[in-house]
Steps between C-alpha positions, in 0.01 A plus 500: 500500500632843408504737798356854465855636525616270221197595292586868548862433403388335178270786410771756584744320272247485216440873543874570503567307180182621333577858593848481349359341186244780476781755510691305236191488275462879537865564414558231237154470348365849555230664707229411250573127527506518878159670508361249250624209712333645806174568316478146364584354841219691669250424223594131519430493873162666442416252224581210725271633773208570267532475119177698456609800708586834340870493610531148365369601157792739474732199463356415156553858383857507626583171328340571164651850485856400590771507238718198428792664680282571801385137503856371492596742776206391713583133457868557575420707810247264655719197424782665696264578788416128514865397497589740781200392710620141459842595640340642813275196533792257467695684766199495731469125445867450589463706818194303599676169432796603716271607783305175488819294483641674806171439679519130411169518318603361163495128424650572157838579659747227603476594867121512490468172311735318739308639797169382357645154438652487848159582647367200306776271631721502189867555585783653298644158418184414305523829309868434422425151373222635280719774352779250427268342243305815410476702182356851507527656157366828363526478121535827310317512169477751216122491483406842362318683778778740614415829334776703665831550326812415697597869491176581683553222754851637564363850571240355736779320686705821520209697650430222748869489597497874571199465729657199673819697560294782647338255742842383615625855543211578736496858622799581280276462196317829460237588238756709321762228491263242347287714268768600251643149447144373457420778257806408293389136472140596424614738225698214347194275533280767340736520202532120466284317247257278687424272206730315264531607139659174389379146551683267733701205375583200715852630571343813655294277727809298590685819595208620712471177697876478545501855634270387784708189559818709510376798699273319746510122515880459503509704820173403666482121453834432678396727787172313528674162516751628756218631719317165495826321581549721805141467617506122467859463620568304182815644337513217246143552374514480122321755279128440474427824316564459127413788272367395161440667166292435190665770290682333215351158570126564463424457131128419531343730245814711471671435165785731603644251751749263339832331577694824450275689741528224759880515475484878538291460816760277665792718387329815631416336833849354532674830424291673766561246777871457418549875489346518846741230621795682339407824676463322833835320462667829403351670806613214723849537354505860614365405842693187600842658535612261775878455496665160550722635779199618698241231423547128456324324213394144434711277274218491247488880487875517460485252213224702333707819537810334354304357207389849396855601391423862584804699374448808717769549768253712695286191569785257557421475874120530461376146441129579493549766234719267296239225522233744389716606206492141380130459571427820309704379202316168485168679535592743221585208273163345589327827412659498155421131446135511606413863430660518158685826560801627700434596865455871578824501705793292377674260743865547605596141420389235254310199633267225390126545521311329780340171405186606685369699797593224745869552430465875550310444824772259620769767454292758686448255786876453527526871579202491733618192692847648546359827632267322742769259620751775572275788608171351618142609454577856400516368141207262537239727344658755268536597136685178416224296664239685294697433183522127574126494564437684172701237312297226667176665388588631155792292372624622163152490340331757730140386442357162405346530154177315432418375153137527384327404179150416381410132474376553143855591397646189662238285328592639157875470562478142629272411210756641256786304658304175506386543140846574359649209698240265354357408841150647469350694212195642681589560863250786544215277390572235765288467812660560839590141585650444156709813538624387840595160357707661221666745740579233761665281236718786378595605855611143574719493189855643509484623140412857400245587235670807355727469197733775384432393141121519504268796447272627778248773556652837613308468828667165569847641438428803720379290794795264470741794494343639818541170682856469374565845650346373824742207505792740451371723782477206739854395410631853555303609805400181681171333594339811650510681164186326368280270707158499336334493160142623536243380251219746436160367402565160658199273471661156468797303632647480149556878513767437766657189344550702180730730697710209624528370146623840381746516791623156396576639155759738651647251745333628818273198542671160478310175464747315724466752786177703473527620860813697407304731271581851632173655377156395619196542277228682697139528386328837501128461563338828396138472394212381716479183290874434538485552877213255529697244298825557689465198731461234227764673288760489780398147602555380143831686473642336813408157366768554235843372616682793336308778676488310831877444493567872460258583783641229729853627448390840625240381746273765350259542212445862408162615370416853393147632542383808311285764663461728198350281231282307741356834611443619143346162431255475786488794750705594804304285744506193276869542426584521870292195587624284211861589587429402860343167402770420244769564761332256740477237231857542380651460847309173539646375171859582595460357851385172346839481327692607813585833337468860610285735296669824402233745391604788280239776527462702180375815671476851360481839669123540491246298694359386167833330436561361848644815656474610859710431807751220432510419871123467529488312171748238620322456834170452319635204300337163561658292774804302393558683171796716609738264684772763512506543124335777304571691184308803381527733204573866560376692199512844347449790739497260797877456468569869556232532768623199702871503424579859406676581827713275723289539813176424316662211313627342821158531658333332201754217484451441871122512465513231230734289713292546816187406312665179377629414849170569676295319234728197531551476876235712669139435578329473164305804389294248303390302807154659496429361153207261509310293249210745535734788414618313195145428385397860552794643312464248218142617455597868517785439257271340244253786523777761480650338193160480331433870562849600387500292183149613414625858488847453351453212260126475434373860481449632149713808442714457810827491307403819317409666829823392667721620219324838490439563872856424611833624365603151385592627152702788645680275748650320202688826427675490838859386452503281810588152380651291225202264470187569291183563702311218329610148422343524154374775271138439602293738713348220710525530878632142508807602301578815699773471760390537860720804568342742249159357593545597863696819418221640280226438757718663766549810286125537444451461876263203466755247635264234366737198520542552875137464606246430225273204567518503879182701551297264282659199667394596851162650411235328710759324713498514879738791568533400866647168384745675267597745774573211738697324227715810441566534873602134537678426172797722399483389135149636452574806711800584278288462186238739632754754624679501166173566317418776747832673430446478124150641525626788712729594210221462245278795414182434308440872452821529303432165333175646368699778330716235331180334375425819302791403273282220363347608169179302548324679787248221557780239518689722744196549723413131497843360587602779737167446676573130548846575636366772730228273639751222570733751664218604735412140581864421575542821701198422717606137549850594613364750752259238633779243537747742660239670715599856406309798364759593237766327296824468698310589816712243679821619335502875569870534426468358149186708449691819587786408269267440205308821569830688514582399143165535330499882457805456275372193316146611411604804291730272302206272419300797374788632288558150362136463396500834319821430312391148404178650364701744289741239370228254409319783321802533273732750671843383383699755701784303668451716809155345547657155505768623741235645731310170503813307588588749773151460645524120487838524671363728772189291572713187528738676739212635708315169528832324567412205283478468126472144382 
């Protein structure tokens, strides 16, 4: 709960930043723009209170009369207001988190989680044993929902840093001392383009993800591991946090990802992590100036120093520095070998490259052990310790790269290989059992299908080249480089065996030792139908000796479940329930084979794509489905929001870890689940899906309404990703990717994917029963709270203005009316279940935060609508397009979720 003093501090900070921005707008944009901004803001507020009032009607006049330059200026100004308000909100959240941590009130901190477990009779030894076998893995993806340019994110960080420094300075930080530095940064932000003029390529996305890995994760993940080691008194605890990436390995629907791009991803990651190691070794060389006459060293350290052949007479009696000279030289050679370019700083001597990170870590431990043996605990937890921990976590590969491809592609490639080899001329026409028989026979045979002298389809050659690049990456970087090949659109066991056959073609799967395959094929169950079929699909897969051998060797079968497409397919409520039921079923299947289930949650930033609190989401998982192992995607704007600053990143990594520990060892949050609950939710889910699909897939004219009443066409102009927004050229909802689907409804303030269908589902149901179910069962409570938050960000008054963009007025009235009626039903149902008079009545802090942003978001919606109207009417002025994109950018920033 935010205290009144904290609430005042937040408002004061918003006023400070907003006031400085106002002055900058006056000076940089002119008095006329400033007055226009203020007039539109006030008219927007009046419109929101009562669209029929006289002050509200002024908004339409202001918008229709504004010039293109005025529109662009308005959009730019309000977008910056939103960004600055977000800075103040983030800082308030950090202050609140620190206060709650100090008060011992947070179970999502290591101390709080251990205390909760201790109260339940679980000791630290049990936690240590769990973490020894655990895997907690945030996986960074390039899914296109981050609208902010890196230059903008950097300015936001600079402004936040200034305010943080002022906090630390206390009374020494006066208004005068902080205002001018802030003004300078805000002027730069004002003059910085908020939207991209050029489209992104995959290499841009690689660089962006690596920048987060380099700036944040390299520093934070080792500190997190060290803190858990101290808390558990387990200095030998191995890394359980493994950062993953999809960028350069995810080729599902992205024709731009190929073998060259994958190689670039590993080289870029390797250069970044090795450069970090080089800098740390160089710094240690400057620091560890211990002389042999004054400090004894171990024989191993002396041997390492002698082996360096450091020619400098100034270091002749400084064994640690001489050893580090040799280590640096070997690391520099490794940089050149793996990174493909010379290191930024040349070594003083020539040396061989390290064979792998283990050899580098061994040398560092020689230094560390000598220091500890001769000087005690003063060196037990220092820069060298942090470096060793970083090597344990990141190796030379930095982030584990997942491979992902659509099952349809694998089917075509395998069919091509089998046809050319004369094994089977019509693989795609075979039924499932016949396919499995062909695949099993080939996997049991040592021969390969591919011939260098035969002709294949370009797609076959491309896929083979990618897997060959994967084999090279594993040889160069070790087994943590690539662990999983995810198969999108999995609906049969053969979809997974096809992957093993393709891995066999590049020598990664061997018939004589299938368990040694370094890459596991993991199904991705995305649609409602796929989720419902997930149990028999996994059961059939694990009947195959090849797949079972790989899983047994690991002790784990990974399965990815998709929140986005299941939501687009069947409604938020149905998606949540089917994911819950599939998870229960899958853990039963793996337990029957004495395996652990490793669920990989394909979550997005919005509730419609599985967003929300990671900690609460993990705790709400069905009993037995976590078992100390969880992976989750971190997508788009979520990466910057959760991992943009070290303190926030550490808190989020700890929250994910604490959730996994508590879900695995603590009293189950799912214990209140009963058969009656399951029956009730199954019924509600069916009714929700029926209502949702009736609107989205069965209503005449819905596609036309959607494409006119949302900025889906304009979103395609945003240069925010390297993948196309649709899987095909069709305009069908089925072929649209989930991200632009959710993004467009967010922009138009309907937020439809996050709630539609729930009101119809519960209509006529006993609300007292649903209220009791929400109070007793965290899973259902989380579902309802997430919908409540989404609806609080929705605005049907503004949505009605978007509906005026539909050319057919009767179509607009009919479909908007249906959406509005369902919104009201859902609104009333949520209030009845939560027992409050208003949305977020039980979450006043979140309510205040949302209300704080809306005065800056609503004008952007109105400007966006006007400019879209002009552009669709034929206005070709590029400034109109720029204004639309600025408005989209600003709304996304203000709502804090895009897709």
